[in-house]
N, C-alpha and C positions, 0 to 999 in steps of 0.2 A: 453481500447477503448477511443479514443479521443472524445471530445464533438462534433466535426464535423461528425464523423462516427456515433455517437449516434443520432444526428439530422437526418442524412440520413436514419437511420432505424426507425425514428419516436419515439425514446425512450430517448430523451435528458432530460426528467424530472427525470429519475432515473440513467442514465449512463453518462460517459464522464467527471466526476469530482469527487473529494473526498469531501464528506460532510456527516453529519449525515442523515441517511435515503437513501443515494445513494448506488447503487451497485458498489462498487469499490474494485479493487485488488491492493495491494501495497506490495512491499518488502522494508523493512527498513534495510539499511546497516550501518556499523559503521564508515563510512567516507563520505566525500563530493565528489560526482561523477562529479560535475561541474569543479573541479580542478584536476581531476585524469586522468591518462592515462588508456587505456583499460586493460593493465596488472595490474595496481593498483586497478582498479575496481574488476577484477576477484579475487584479493587477499583479498578483504574486507570480513569481517564476516557478515553473515546475522543475524540481531538482531531479526527480526520478519517478518512473512509473513501473510498478511490479505487477505482473499478471500471472496468476497461478503459481506464484512463488518465484517467477523468473523475471529478472530485470529486462524490460522491453524498451525502455527509454532512459538513457542516463548519459548526458553529455559530459559530465565531469569525471575524468578518469580516476581521480583519487576516491570518489564515492563509488563508482562502478566496481572497482577492485574490491572494496569492502563488501559490497552487496554480493559479489560473486563468491567470496569466501563464506558468507553466511549461508548462501544457497547450496554450497557443495557439502 
């Protein structure tokens, strides 16, 4: 959700941005999507998925342990 959408819903204190304590979902890819074509983005590997601030998919143990420390 964007910050504008969160503001419209009256929940911009907890949504619409990524920060400690905010409700944010993010998928971390192994490449830079700003310089990639749609096909290149589709070919990227998912490093981790975070839903509501909780890592829900994270196959790399060294990354998962860092995400868990940030979440706690």
